[in-house]
VEXDREN-2710 file (C-alpha; in Angstrom, 1 decimal):
% VEXDREN-2710
k/r/px/py/pz
1/UNK/6.5/-61.3/-1.9
2/UNK/9.3/-60.9/0.7
3/UNK/9.1/-57.7/2.7
4/UNK/12.6/-56.3/3.4
5/UNK/11.3/-54.4/6.4
6/UNK/9.4/-57.4/7.9
7/UNK/12.0/-58.1/10.5
8/UNK/11.8/-54.6/11.9
9/UNK/8.0/-54.5/12.2
10/UNK/6.2/-54.8/15.5
11/UNK/3.0/-56.8/15.3
12/UNK/-0.2/-56.2/17.1
13/UNK/-3.3/-58.2/16.0
14/UNK/-3.9/-57.6/12.3
15/UNK/-1.5/-54.7/12.2
16/UNK/2.3/-54.3/11.8
17/UNK/4.2/-51.1/12.3
18/UNK/7.7/-49.9/12.6
19/UNK/8.7/-49.2/16.2
20/UNK/9.3/-45.5/15.8
21/UNK/7.2/-42.4/16.7
22/UNK/6.0/-41.8/13.2
23/UNK/5.6/-45.1/11.3
24/UNK/3.9/-46.5/8.2
25/UNK/1.1/-48.8/9.3
26/UNK/0.4/-51.8/7.1
27/UNK/-3.0/-53.6/7.2
28/UNK/-2.8/-57.3/6.5
29/UNK/-5.3/-59.0/4.2
30/UNK/-8.6/-59.5/5.9
31/UNK/-8.3/-56.4/8.0
32/UNK/-10.4/-53.2/7.6
33/UNK/-8.3/-51.8/4.8
34/UNK/-5.4/-52.5/2.5
35/UNK/-4.4/-48.8/2.5
36/UNK/-1.4/-47.5/4.3
37/UNK/-1.2/-44.2/6.3
38/UNK/0.9/-42.3/8.8
39/UNK/0.7/-43.9/12.2
40/UNK/1.9/-42.8/15.6
41/UNK/3.4/-45.3/18.0
42/UNK/1.1/-45.3/21.1
43/UNK/2.2/-43.8/24.4
44/UNK/0.9/-45.5/27.6
45/UNK/1.3/-43.5/30.8
46/UNK/1.4/-45.2/34.2
47/UNK/0.2/-43.4/37.3
48/UNK/0.4/-45.0/40.7
49/UNK/2.3/-46.1/43.8
50/UNK/2.5/-45.1/47.4
51/UNK/4.7/-42.8/49.5
52/UNK/7.1/-45.7/50.0
53/UNK/9.7/-46.0/47.2
54/UNK/9.5/-49.3/45.2
55/UNK/6.2/-50.2/46.8
56/UNK/4.2/-53.3/45.8
57/UNK/1.8/-51.1/43.9
58/UNK/4.5/-49.4/41.9
59/UNK/6.2/-52.7/41.1
60/UNK/2.8/-54.2/39.9
61/UNK/2.3/-51.1/37.8
62/UNK/5.8/-51.5/36.2
63/UNK/4.9/-55.1/35.2
64/UNK/1.7/-53.9/33.6
65/UNK/3.7/-51.2/31.7
66/UNK/6.1/-53.9/30.5
67/UNK/3.1/-55.7/29.0
68/UNK/2.3/-52.5/27.1
69/UNK/5.9/-52.3/25.9
70/UNK/5.7/-55.9/24.7
71/UNK/2.9/-54.7/22.3
72/UNK/5.2/-52.0/20.9
73/UNK/4.0/-49.1/23.0
74/UNK/6.1/-46.3/24.5
75/UNK/5.6/-46.0/28.3
76/UNK/6.2/-43.4/30.9
77/UNK/5.8/-43.9/34.7
78/UNK/4.7/-41.4/37.3
79/UNK/5.5/-43.3/40.5
80/UNK/4.8/-42.8/44.1
81/UNK/7.7/-40.4/44.7
82/UNK/6.6/-38.1/41.9
83/UNK/2.9/-38.3/43.1
84/UNK/4.0/-37.4/46.6
85/UNK/5.5/-34.1/45.2
86/UNK/2.2/-33.0/43.8
87/UNK/0.4/-30.4/46.0
88/UNK/-3.3/-30.9/46.9
89/UNK/-5.2/-30.0/43.8
90/UNK/-7.1/-26.8/44.3
91/UNK/-9.2/-25.8/41.2
92/UNK/-9.7/-22.3/42.5
93/UNK/-5.9/-21.6/42.3
94/UNK/-4.9/-20.7/38.7
95/UNK/-1.2/-21.4/39.0
96/UNK/0.1/-25.0/38.7
97/UNK/3.5/-26.3/39.8
98/UNK/6.0/-27.7/37.4
99/UNK/5.2/-31.2/38.6
100/UNK/1.5/-30.7/38.0
101/UNK/2.1/-29.4/34.5
102/UNK/4.4/-32.3/33.7
103/UNK/1.7/-34.8/34.7
104/UNK/-1.0/-32.9/32.8
105/UNK/1.0/-32.7/29.6
106/UNK/2.0/-36.3/29.7
107/UNK/-1.6/-37.5/30.0
108/UNK/-2.7/-35.0/27.4
109/UNK/-0.2/-36.7/25.0
110/UNK/-1.1/-40.2/26.1
111/UNK/-3.0/-42.7/24.0
112/UNK/-3.7/-44.9/27.1
113/UNK/-3.2/-44.8/30.8
114/UNK/-2.6/-47.5/33.5
115/UNK/-3.5/-46.5/37.1
116/UNK/-2.1/-48.4/40.0
117/UNK/-3.4/-47.8/43.6
118/UNK/-3.2/-49.5/46.9
119/UNK/-6.5/-50.2/48.7
120/UNK/-6.8/-48.1/51.7
121/UNK/-9.9/-48.7/53.9
122/UNK/-12.0/-49.8/51.0
123/UNK/-11.0/-47.0/48.6
124/UNK/-8.4/-45.5/46.3
125/UNK/-5.5/-43.9/48.1
126/UNK/-5.5/-40.1/48.6
127/UNK/-2.1/-39.9/46.8
128/UNK/-3.5/-41.5/43.6
129/UNK/-6.8/-39.7/43.8
130/UNK/-5.1/-36.3/44.1
131/UNK/-3.2/-37.1/40.8
132/UNK/-6.5/-38.0/39.1
133/UNK/-8.1/-34.8/40.5
134/UNK/-5.3/-32.9/38.8
135/UNK/-6.6/-34.1/35.5
136/UNK/-9.4/-31.6/35.9
137/UNK/-7.0/-29.3/34.0
138/UNK/-7.8/-31.3/30.9
139/UNK/-11.5/-30.5/31.1
140/UNK/-11.5/-28.0/28.2
141/UNK/-9.3/-30.1/25.9
142/UNK/-10.4/-31.5/22.5
143/UNK/-10.1/-34.8/24.3
144/UNK/-11.4/-33.8/27.8
145/UNK/-10.1/-35.7/30.8
146/UNK/-9.4/-39.3/29.7
147/UNK/-11.8/-39.3/26.8
148/UNK/-10.7/-41.6/23.9
149/UNK/-8.1/-43.4/26.0
150/UNK/-8.0/-46.9/27.2
151/UNK/-7.4/-47.1/31.0
152/UNK/-6.0/-50.2/32.7
153/UNK/-6.7/-50.6/36.4
154/UNK/-4.4/-52.2/38.9
155/UNK/-5.1/-52.6/42.6
156/UNK/-3.0/-54.0/45.5
157/UNK/-4.6/-54.8/48.8
158/UNK/-3.9/-56.7/52.0
159/UNK/-6.6/-59.3/51.3
160/UNK/-9.1/-60.2/48.7
161/UNK/-12.1/-58.2/50.0
162/UNK/-10.4/-54.8/49.7
163/UNK/-9.0/-55.5/46.3
164/UNK/-12.3/-56.2/44.6
165/UNK/-14.0/-53.2/46.2
166/UNK/-11.2/-50.8/45.3
167/UNK/-11.0/-52.2/41.7
168/UNK/-14.7/-51.4/41.3
169/UNK/-14.2/-48.0/42.7
170/UNK/-11.3/-47.2/40.5
171/UNK/-13.3/-48.3/37.4
172/UNK/-16.1/-45.9/38.4
173/UNK/-13.6/-43.1/38.7
174/UNK/-12.3/-43.9/35.2
175/UNK/-15.8/-43.8/33.9
176/UNK/-16.4/-40.4/35.5
177/UNK/-13.2/-39.2/33.7
178/UNK/-14.7/-40.5/30.4
179/UNK/-12.0/-43.1/30.1
180/UNK/-12.4/-46.6/28.6
181/UNK/-11.5/-49.2/31.3
182/UNK/-9.8/-52.2/29.8
183/UNK/-11.9/-55.4/29.9
184/UNK/-9.4/-56.9/32.3
185/UNK/-8.4/-55.3/35.6
186/UNK/-6.0/-56.8/38.1
187/UNK/-6.5/-57.0/41.9
188/UNK/-3.4/-58.3/43.6
189/UNK/-3.5/-59.7/47.2
190/UNK/-0.2/-58.5/48.6
191/UNK/-0.7/-60.9/51.6
192/UNK/0.0/-63.8/49.2
193/UNK/2.0/-62.2/46.4
194/UNK/5.5/-60.7/46.9
195/UNK/7.2/-58.4/44.5
196/UNK/10.8/-59.4/45.2
197/UNK/12.5/-57.1/42.6
198/UNK/11.5/-54.0/40.7
199/UNK/10.2/-56.1/37.7
200/UNK/9.2/-59.5/39.1
201/UNK/6.8/-61.1/41.5
202/UNK/6.5/-64.4/43.3
203/UNK/3.5/-65.6/41.4
204/UNK/3.8/-66.1/37.6
205/UNK/0.0/-66.0/37.3
206/UNK/-0.2/-62.6/38.9
207/UNK/2.6/-61.3/36.6
208/UNK/0.6/-62.6/33.6
209/UNK/-2.5/-60.9/34.9
210/UNK/-0.7/-57.6/35.2
211/UNK/0.9/-57.9/31.8
212/UNK/-2.6/-58.6/30.3
213/UNK/-3.8/-55.2/31.6
214/UNK/-0.8/-53.5/29.9
215/UNK/-1.3/-55.4/26.7
216/UNK/-5.0/-54.6/26.5
217/UNK/-4.3/-50.9/27.1
218/UNK/-1.7/-50.8/24.3
219/UNK/-3.9/-52.8/21.9
220/UNK/-6.9/-50.5/22.5
221/UNK/-4.6/-47.5/22.0
222/UNK/-3.4/-49.0/18.7
223/UNK/-7.0/-49.6/17.6
224/UNK/-8.1/-46.0/18.5
225/UNK/-5.1/-44.6/16.7
226/UNK/-5.8/-46.7/13.6
227/UNK/-9.5/-45.6/13.7
228/UNK/-8.4/-41.9/13.9
229/UNK/-5.8/-42.3/11.1
230/UNK/-8.3/-44.1/8.8
231/UNK/-10.9/-41.4/9.5
232/UNK/-8.5/-38.7/8.5
233/UNK/-7.5/-40.6/5.4
234/UNK/-11.1/-41.1/4.4
235/UNK/-11.8/-37.4/5.0
236/UNK/-8.8/-36.4/2.8
237/UNK/-10.0/-38.8/0.1
238/UNK/-13.5/-37.4/0.3
239/UNK/-12.2/-33.8/0.0
240/UNK/-10.1/-34.8/-2.9
241/UNK/-13.0/-36.5/-4.6
242/UNK/-15.2/-33.5/-4.0
243/UNK/-12.7/-31.1/-5.5
244/UNK/-12.3/-33.4/-8.5
245/UNK/-16.1/-33.5/-9.0
246/UNK/-16.4/-29.7/-8.7
247/UNK/-13.6/-29.2/-11.3
248/UNK/-15.3/-31.7/-13.6
249/UNK/-18.7/-29.9/-13.2
250/UNK/-17.0/-26.5/-14.1
251/UNK/-15.3/-28.0/-17.1
252/UNK/-18.6/-29.5/-18.3
END
């Protein structure tokens, strides 16, 4: 049967959904369910960059976010200029700046996160680490820290040795924040790869690697959202069935 809405559906794996904030998710034959339910278009938040505007790190992060958008996700970027405006995170101080609160609320709403950092002396930059430390404010949330969120990892470094070490370090930080690192992480050798414009780089293979990180983050977010929506649907059905059984028992 022809679906009059088929042309407006965004497809991701076995699922298709309308590209709006609240959409009706349709499961295709062979997927987990033939039921339909309310579905929220995933939000992927990018965090990264350096103190230099339009840095290689930030441009690499933008390409990864474009990969997430290609899967139907909404995206939001907190680049180097914004991160530079954040004060050093001090947990003993109760008041937070408007910039800190903006970052905290965005990550709280996010379904997935992509982090981009330069490799500085074998580690994550202080600028990016300070932003991640600020997420301590999510510790008492229903989803604490980065729990239940896919997290893509992108590293730029002046050489291969630093890139691999920092990517491992960044994944460890994500684990400590209870996030789910995507299977694929991208380490970019900025000695060999140039980011000539805000959304392109000199090596198509590198661009594809970065886009893969974004696609996986969006796909995992979509899967997590579908799991949660199906769980809520099953819970509502169970409650409805329970009420029906109780009413039947009373009538008997």
